[in-house]
C-alpha positions as CSV (number, residue, x, y, z in Angstrom):
1,M,109.7,208.1,81.9
2,I,109.0,205.8,79.6
3,F,109.4,203.0,81.5
4,D,107.1,204.1,83.9
5,I,104.4,204.9,81.0
6,I,104.4,201.7,79.7
7,K,105.1,199.3,82.3
8,E,101.5,198.9,83.8
9,P,100.2,198.3,80.1
10,F,103.1,195.9,80.1
11,F,102.5,193.8,83.0
12,G,98.7,194.1,82.2
13,V,98.9,192.4,78.9
14,S,101.5,190.0,80.2
15,S,99.2,188.8,82.6
16,I,96.7,188.1,80.2
17,A,99.1,186.2,78.3
18,F,100.0,183.8,81.6
19,C,96.0,183.6,82.2
20,A,96.1,182.5,78.6
21,V,99.0,179.8,78.6
22,L,97.2,177.9,82.0
23,C,93.9,178.5,80.1
24,F,95.1,176.6,76.9
25,Y,96.8,173.8,79.0
26,V,93.8,173.0,81.3
27,I,91.7,173.1,78.4
28,T,94.3,170.6,76.9
29,C,93.8,168.4,79.9
30,F,90.1,168.3,79.8
31,Q,90.1,167.5,76.1
32,W,91.9,164.8,77.2
33,F,89.9,163.8,79.6
34,S,86.4,164.0,78.2
35,Y,85.9,167.7,79.7
36,K,85.6,165.5,83.1
37,A,86.9,167.9,86.1
38,S,87.2,164.7,88.0
39,R,89.3,162.7,85.8
40,V,91.6,165.6,85.3
41,L,91.6,166.5,88.7
42,F,91.9,163.2,90.3
43,H,92.9,160.7,88.0
44,F,95.4,162.3,86.1
45,T,98.4,160.1,84.9
46,R,100.9,163.1,85.5
47,P,100.2,164.7,87.9
48,L,103.5,166.3,88.1
49,W,102.4,168.3,85.3
50,H,100.0,170.0,87.0
51,L,102.5,170.9,89.3
52,V,104.8,172.5,86.7
53,F,102.4,174.1,85.0
54,V,99.4,175.2,87.5
55,I,100.8,175.3,91.0
56,I,104.5,176.6,90.7
57,P,103.7,178.9,88.2
58,L,100.7,180.7,90.4
59,V,102.5,180.4,93.7
60,L,105.5,182.6,91.6
61,Y,102.8,184.8,90.0
62,Y,101.5,186.2,93.3
63,T,104.7,186.0,95.5
64,S,107.0,187.4,93.5
65,G,105.5,190.6,92.1
66,N,106.8,191.7,88.4
67,W,110.2,189.6,88.9
68,F,107.7,186.9,87.5
69,F,107.6,187.7,84.3
70,I,111.3,187.0,83.9
71,Y,110.2,183.8,84.9
72,F,107.0,183.7,82.2
73,Y,108.7,184.6,79.7
74,F,112.0,183.2,80.1
75,A,110.9,179.9,81.8
76,Y,107.4,179.3,81.5
77,L,106.4,180.3,77.9
78,P,109.1,178.6,76.2
79,S,108.6,174.8,78.4
80,V,104.4,174.9,77.6
81,I,105.5,175.4,74.0
82,L,107.9,172.6,74.0
83,W,105.7,170.4,76.3
84,H,102.9,170.6,73.7
85,K,105.3,170.0,70.8
86,K,106.2,166.7,72.0
87,L,102.7,165.7,72.4
88,D,101.5,163.1,70.3
89,K,97.7,164.1,71.3
90,K,98.1,168.0,71.0
91,L,95.2,170.1,71.2
92,V,92.1,169.5,68.6
93,F,90.6,173.0,67.9
94,T,87.2,171.5,67.6
95,A,83.9,173.7,67.6
96,R,83.6,173.6,71.7
97,I,87.2,174.5,71.9
98,K,86.7,177.6,70.2
99,R,83.7,178.1,71.5
100,F,85.6,178.0,75.0
101,F,87.8,180.1,73.9
102,A,85.2,182.8,73.2
103,F,84.1,182.3,76.3
104,F,87.2,182.7,78.0
105,G,88.3,186.1,75.7
106,V,84.8,187.6,76.9
107,A,85.7,186.6,80.7
108,V,89.2,188.1,80.6
109,L,87.6,191.4,79.1
110,S,85.1,191.7,81.6
111,L,86.7,191.3,84.2
112,N,89.2,193.9,83.2
113,L,86.6,195.9,82.1
114,F,85.2,195.6,85.6
115,N,88.5,196.8,87.2
116,Y,89.1,199.9,84.1
117,L,85.7,201.2,85.7
118,K,86.5,201.1,89.3
119,F,90.1,203.1,88.1
120,E,91.8,199.7,89.3
121,N,94.9,197.9,87.5
122,F,94.6,195.0,85.0
123,S,93.0,192.1,87.4
124,K,95.3,190.0,89.2
125,D,93.0,187.1,89.4
126,M,94.3,184.0,87.0
127,I,92.0,181.5,88.4
128,S,88.1,182.7,87.7
129,P,88.3,183.5,83.9
130,I,89.2,179.7,83.5
131,I,86.7,178.5,85.4
132,I,83.9,181.0,84.6
133,S,85.0,179.7,81.4
134,L,84.9,176.1,82.1
135,I,81.5,176.5,83.8
136,I,79.9,178.4,80.9
137,S,81.2,176.2,78.1
138,H,79.8,173.0,80.2
139,F,76.5,174.5,80.2
140,F,76.1,176.0,76.9
141,E,77.4,172.4,75.7
142,K,74.9,170.8,77.5
143,F,72.0,173.0,76.0
144,M,73.6,172.5,72.7
145,A,73.6,168.4,73.4
146,F,70.0,168.5,74.6
147,K,69.1,170.6,71.2
148,Y,70.6,168.0,69.3
149,K,69.8,164.7,70.6
150,K,66.1,165.9,70.0
151,Q,66.9,166.5,66.4
152,A,68.4,163.1,66.4
153,K,65.5,161.3,68.3
154,N,63.1,162.9,65.7
155,R,65.6,161.3,63.3
156,L,65.2,158.0,64.2
157,D,61.7,158.0,65.0
158,E,61.3,159.0,62.0
159,N,62.7,156.1,59.9
160,K,60.1,153.3,61.1
161,N,61.7,150.3,59.6
162,L,65.1,151.2,60.7
163,Q,66.6,148.4,62.5
164,I,69.6,149.2,65.3
165,I,72.4,147.2,66.9
166,L,74.0,148.5,69.8
167,I,78.0,146.7,70.5
168,T,79.7,146.7,73.9
169,A,82.5,144.8,75.2
170,S,85.3,145.3,77.6
171,Y,87.6,145.1,73.9
172,G,87.1,144.6,70.5
173,K,84.1,146.7,69.9
174,T,84.9,148.1,66.7
175,S,86.7,145.4,65.3
176,I,83.2,143.7,65.5
177,K,81.7,146.7,64.1
178,N,83.3,146.6,61.2
179,F,83.2,143.3,60.3
180,L,79.7,143.2,60.8
181,F,79.1,146.1,58.8
182,A,81.7,144.3,55.8
183,L,79.4,141.3,55.8
184,L,76.0,143.3,55.6
185,K,76.8,146.3,53.2
186,D,76.4,144.1,50.3
187,D,72.7,143.1,51.4
188,F,71.3,146.3,52.7
189,N,71.8,150.0,53.4
190,V,74.2,149.9,56.4
191,H,75.7,152.9,58.3
192,K,78.5,152.5,61.4
193,T,79.4,154.6,63.9
194,P,82.8,156.4,62.4
195,R,86.2,155.6,63.8
196,S,86.0,154.7,67.7
197,V,83.0,156.8,68.4
198,N,81.1,155.2,70.9
199,T,79.7,157.7,73.5
200,L,76.0,159.1,73.8
201,V,77.2,162.5,72.2
202,G,79.1,160.8,69.3
203,I,76.3,158.5,68.4
204,I,73.9,161.7,68.4
205,K,76.2,164.2,66.1
206,D,76.8,160.9,64.0
207,I,72.9,160.3,63.5
208,N,71.7,164.0,62.7
209,E,75.1,163.9,60.2
210,N,74.4,160.3,58.4
211,I,71.3,158.9,58.9
212,S,68.5,158.9,56.5
213,Q,65.5,157.7,55.4
214,K,67.3,155.3,53.1
215,T,69.4,154.0,56.0
216,Q,68.1,150.2,56.7
217,I,70.2,149.6,59.7
218,Y,72.2,151.0,62.2
219,I,75.8,149.7,64.4
220,A,76.0,151.9,66.5
221,E,79.0,151.3,69.1
222,A,79.0,151.6,72.9
223,G,81.7,152.4,75.4
224,A,81.9,153.3,79.1
225,R,83.9,155.0,81.9
226,Q,81.2,154.8,84.9
227,S,77.8,153.1,85.8
228,G,74.7,153.9,83.3
229,D,76.9,154.8,80.2
230,I,75.7,152.1,78.5
231,A,71.8,152.5,80.1
232,E,71.9,156.2,78.7
233,I,73.0,155.1,74.9
234,S,70.7,151.8,75.5
235,T,67.5,153.9,76.5
236,F,68.0,156.9,73.5
237,L,69.1,153.8,70.5
238,N,66.2,151.6,72.3
239,Q,67.6,149.1,69.8
240,Q,66.0,145.8,68.3
241,I,69.9,144.2,68.6
242,V,72.3,143.7,70.9
243,V,76.1,142.5,71.2
244,V,77.9,142.1,73.9
245,G,82.0,141.2,73.5
246,E,83.9,140.0,76.1
247,I,83.9,141.5,79.6
248,G,87.3,141.9,81.0
249,A,89.0,144.5,83.4
250,Q,90.0,146.9,81.0
251,H,89.4,150.8,82.7
252,I,89.1,148.6,86.2
253,E,90.2,151.9,88.0
254,Y,87.1,153.2,87.5
255,F,84.6,150.5,87.8
256,K,86.7,149.0,90.6
257,T,85.1,145.7,90.2
258,L,84.7,142.9,87.0
259,E,81.3,142.6,88.1
260,N,80.6,146.7,87.9
261,I,82.1,146.0,84.6
262,R,79.7,143.3,83.8
263,A,76.8,145.1,84.9
264,T,77.1,148.6,82.6
265,K,77.8,146.4,79.8
266,L,74.6,144.5,80.1
267,E,72.6,147.7,80.5
268,A,72.8,147.1,76.5
269,L,69.9,144.7,77.3
270,Q,67.8,147.7,78.7
271,T,65.6,147.7,75.9
272,N,62.2,147.6,75.0
273,R,61.9,146.7,71.2
274,L,64.8,143.3,71.6
275,K,64.3,141.1,68.7
276,M,68.1,139.6,69.6
277,A,70.8,139.3,71.9
278,F,74.2,138.1,70.6
279,L,76.5,137.8,74.3
280,H,79.8,136.4,74.9
281,S,80.3,133.7,77.9
282,S,82.0,135.7,80.2
283,T,78.6,137.9,80.2
284,Q,77.8,134.8,82.4
285,K,74.3,134.9,81.3
286,N,71.9,131.9,80.3
287,E,70.4,131.6,76.6
288,S,67.0,132.4,76.3
289,E,64.6,133.0,73.2
290,N,65.9,135.9,72.7
291,I,69.5,135.7,74.5
292,K,72.1,133.4,72.3
293,I,76.0,132.9,73.6
294,Y,77.5,133.4,70.0
295,D,80.9,131.5,71.3
296,K,78.8,128.5,72.7
297,N,79.7,126.5,69.8
298,L,83.0,128.0,68.6
299,S,86.1,125.4,67.9
300,D,89.0,124.3,66.6
301,I,90.6,127.6,66.7
302,V,94.1,127.7,64.4
303,A,95.7,131.3,64.0
304,T,99.0,131.6,62.1
305,L,100.5,134.7,60.7
306,D,98.5,133.6,57.6
307,G,95.1,133.6,58.7
308,L,92.5,131.8,60.9
309,N,90.4,129.0,60.5
310,F,87.7,128.1,63.4
311,T,84.5,125.8,63.4
312,L,81.4,127.8,64.1
313,D,78.1,125.7,64.6
314,N,80.1,122.6,63.2
315,M,81.0,125.1,59.8
316,P,83.9,125.9,58.9
317,Y,85.6,129.3,58.5
318,F,88.3,130.9,57.0
319,S,89.6,134.8,57.1
320,P,93.0,136.2,56.7
321,L,92.7,138.1,59.4
322,L,95.1,137.5,62.2
323,G,94.7,136.8,66.0
324,K,93.0,134.5,67.6
325,F,90.6,136.8,69.5
326,N,89.3,137.8,65.8
327,A,87.9,134.2,65.6
328,F,85.5,135.0,68.4
329,N,84.7,139.0,67.0
330,L,83.9,136.9,63.3
331,A,81.7,134.7,65.3
332,C,79.3,137.1,66.6
333,C,79.1,138.9,63.6
334,I,78.4,135.4,61.5
335,E,75.7,135.2,64.5
336,V,74.1,138.4,63.5
337,A,74.5,138.2,59.9
338,K,72.7,134.7,59.9
339,F,70.1,136.4,61.8
340,L,69.6,139.3,59.8
341,G,69.1,136.3,56.8
342,V,72.6,136.7,55.2
343,D,73.3,133.1,53.4
344,N,76.6,131.5,55.0
345,D,78.3,130.9,51.3
346,R,77.7,135.1,51.0
347,I,79.1,135.2,54.3
348,K,82.1,132.5,54.1
349,S,83.0,134.6,50.9
350,R,82.9,137.8,52.4
351,L,85.2,136.6,55.5
352,L,87.8,136.1,52.3
353,G,88.1,140.1,52.0
354,L,88.3,140.9,55.5
355,E,90.9,143.2,56.3
356,N,92.1,143.9,60.0
357,V,90.6,146.9,61.3
358,E,93.7,149.7,61.2
359,H,96.2,149.1,64.0
360,R,94.6,145.8,65.2
361,L,97.4,143.0,63.7
362,V,98.0,144.7,60.6
363,K,101.1,143.7,58.8
364,M,103.5,144.9,56.2
365,Q,107.1,144.9,55.0
366,A,109.5,147.7,55.6
367,N,113.6,147.8,55.0
368,G,113.5,143.6,55.2
369,K,111.3,143.9,58.7
370,I,108.3,142.3,59.2
371,I,106.2,144.9,61.2
372,I,102.9,143.9,62.6
373,D,100.7,146.9,64.1
374,D,98.7,146.7,67.0
375,S,98.8,149.5,68.6
376,F,95.1,149.9,68.8
377,N,95.2,146.1,71.2
378,G,95.0,147.3,74.2
379,N,93.9,144.4,76.8
380,F,95.4,141.3,78.3
381,A,93.7,138.4,76.5
382,G,93.9,140.1,73.0
383,M,97.7,141.5,73.5
384,S,99.0,138.1,74.8
385,Q,97.4,136.0,72.0
386,S,99.2,138.1,69.6
387,Y,102.3,137.6,71.7
388,E,101.5,133.6,71.1
389,L,100.7,134.2,67.3
390,V,104.3,136.3,67.0
391,G,105.6,133.2,68.8
392,Q,105.5,131.4,65.6
393,Y,108.1,133.8,64.2
394,R,111.4,131.7,64.0
395,G,113.5,134.9,63.9
396,R,114.1,137.7,65.9
397,K,111.6,139.1,67.5
398,V,111.3,142.7,68.8
399,L,108.0,144.1,70.9
400,V,107.2,148.1,71.3
401,T,104.8,148.4,74.3
402,P,103.6,150.7,77.4
403,G,101.6,147.9,78.4
404,I,98.3,147.6,79.3
405,V,97.0,151.4,80.0
406,E,94.0,151.8,82.5
407,A,94.7,147.7,84.4
408,S,95.8,146.6,87.7
409,V,99.6,146.4,88.0
410,E,98.7,142.3,88.2
411,L,97.8,142.1,85.0
412,N,100.8,144.2,83.3
413,E,103.1,141.6,85.4
414,R,101.4,138.9,83.9
415,L,101.8,140.3,80.5
416,S,105.9,140.7,81.7
417,R,106.3,136.8,81.7
418,V,104.3,136.2,78.5
419,I,107.1,138.9,77.2
420,D,109.9,137.3,78.6
421,E,108.9,133.6,76.8
422,I,108.8,135.4,73.3
423,F,110.1,138.3,72.7
424,D,114.4,139.0,72.2
425,M,114.1,142.5,73.2
426,L,111.4,144.8,74.7
427,I,111.0,148.5,73.9
428,I,109.1,150.3,76.7
429,T,107.3,153.5,75.6
430,S,106.0,154.6,78.6
431,P,107.3,154.9,81.8
432,L,103.5,154.3,83.3
433,N,103.8,150.6,83.5
434,A,107.7,150.1,83.3
435,Q,107.8,148.7,86.8
436,A,105.3,146.0,86.4
437,L,106.5,145.5,82.8
438,L,110.3,144.7,84.1
439,K,108.8,142.4,87.1
440,H,109.8,139.0,85.2
441,I,112.2,139.7,82.3
442,K,115.2,137.8,82.5
443,N,116.2,137.0,79.2
444,A,114.8,140.0,76.6
445,Q,117.0,142.7,75.7
446,I,115.6,145.9,77.5
447,V,115.1,149.6,75.8
448,I,113.7,152.3,78.0
449,L,111.8,154.8,75.0
450,K,111.9,158.2,77.2
451,D,111.3,160.4,74.0
452,K,108.1,159.0,71.8
453,N,109.9,161.3,69.1
454,K,113.1,158.9,68.9
455,M,111.0,156.3,68.3
456,Q,112.2,156.1,64.7
457,E,115.9,156.6,65.8
458,I,115.7,153.8,68.5
459,L,114.3,151.1,65.8
460,I,117.1,151.7,63.4
461,E,120.0,151.3,66.4
462,H,118.0,148.4,67.8
463,T,116.9,146.3,64.6
464,K,117.9,144.6,61.4
465,T,116.7,143.0,58.5
466,G,114.7,139.8,59.4
467,D,113.7,141.2,62.7
468,L,109.9,141.0,63.3
469,V,109.0,144.3,65.2
470,L,105.4,143.9,66.8
471,F,103.4,147.4,68.2
472,S,101.7,146.4,70.9
473,N,99.0,148.6,72.4
474,D,99.9,152.6,72.8
475,A,99.9,155.4,75.7
476,P,99.4,159.0,74.6
477,S,102.2,161.1,76.4
478,F,99.7,162.1,78.9
479,M,99.6,158.8,80.0
C-alpha cells in the first residue's frame, strides 16, 4: 500500500534525475567543442562515450519499464560520476552554463506541469527538454553576443588613437602575442587578449572588460576552425597591423586542404585600415609596400638548452628562450616593434628578459631530473624542433606525448621516426594517435598510459635521476 502511494513520485523524480544526468553529459560535450552541434555529433573523438552515456541508457529507459531505475541508480549514475571524476577537463560552470541549466529546469518543469494539467503521469520525454534548452540557450547567447558586440564596437570607435594588431597562424599565435607585448609594454599602454582567447566572442568580452581610452595598442589573437572565422574577427576589429605566422596542417580535419587553411589565415588582410602586414613565407604572399615577409632575412639560427642565437636583417640577437621555432616568432615581433618605433638596443635588452610562454618549452629541475614542459606545443614543426633540441642532452631522454592532435596519420607517423632517433623511452598518453606513433618505433622503450591520473606513478616507476623528461603536447581525456 505504502509502495503504491510513493512509487509514482519516486519513478517521476527518478526520471527527472535521469534526464538531468543526460543533460549534464551533453552540455559537457558541447562546452568542449565550443557549443557546435556538428562537432559533437560528427567530429566527436570518443563516439563510444555517446553510445554508453546516451544511446544505450535511452534504449533501456524506453524498453525496460521501471526496472530501468535499478540500472540507473546502481550502474549509470555511478559510471557518469566516475567518468566525470577522471576527466582532466571538467565542466566549467560559466555564466552561460548556469543560464543553460536554468533553461533546462524551466523546460522540465513546464513539460511535467503540462502532463499534470492533463491528469497524466510524469513526462517520460527525456530528449525534448535537452533539445529545447540547447535551442533556447543558442538564441539567447546569440542575442547577448549581438548586444555585447555593439558595446565593444562603440568602445573601439571612441578610442580614435588605438592601434590594433591582429595575430593569426596555424601555430605560435600565443607566443608571438606574448613576446610582442613584452617588447612594447614599456613604451606604450598595451593590452593583449588573455591566455589563448582567440574567438570573436572572447575578443568582444575582452574589449568590453579591459580596453579603455588610455589603451594605445591592442594585440588580439585570432583562431579559426572554418573558413570565414578570421574574416569575421578582421571585419570587426578593422586592424591597422596584421601578423600572419607560419601556415601548417593544424586542424586539417576541418579545413581538408592546406590551401583552405592558408586562405582562411590570410582573411586577416581584410581590413580597410591596413598600415603594414608581417607575414611568414609559408603564406606564399609577395612583398609589397605594406606587406613584409618577416623571415626572409632570418638566418644563423642556433638553438641550445641555454638559449637562442639568430641573425635578422644582418643584426645578431640572443634570447634565453628555448626552441629554434622561437627565432621565427621573435623575428616577427622585432619587425613589428621596429615598425612602431622601438629602438633596436631596447629590443635587444628586452629579449634578454623574455621567458618561454607557460607550457611552451619551460625548463625546470625536479628530483634530480630535467623537466621540460612543452605541453602547449601541438604541431609537427614545433614538436620535432623541440625533439632536436632535447637531442643535445647526453643523458637518458624520456618523451611524454599524445602525438599531434587534430592532424593526419601521416604526420604522426613522421613524428614517430623523429622520436625513435632521439628518445630512450616513449610514454604515450592518449589512444588517439597510439597506432601511428608506434609505426616506426624500434629503439625506444614504450609505455602506454591508460589513465592520466596515474601519470605521477608511471614517471616514478620509469624515470630516474639524471633523466631529461619532455612533456610534448597534451590531449584532454575526451580526445
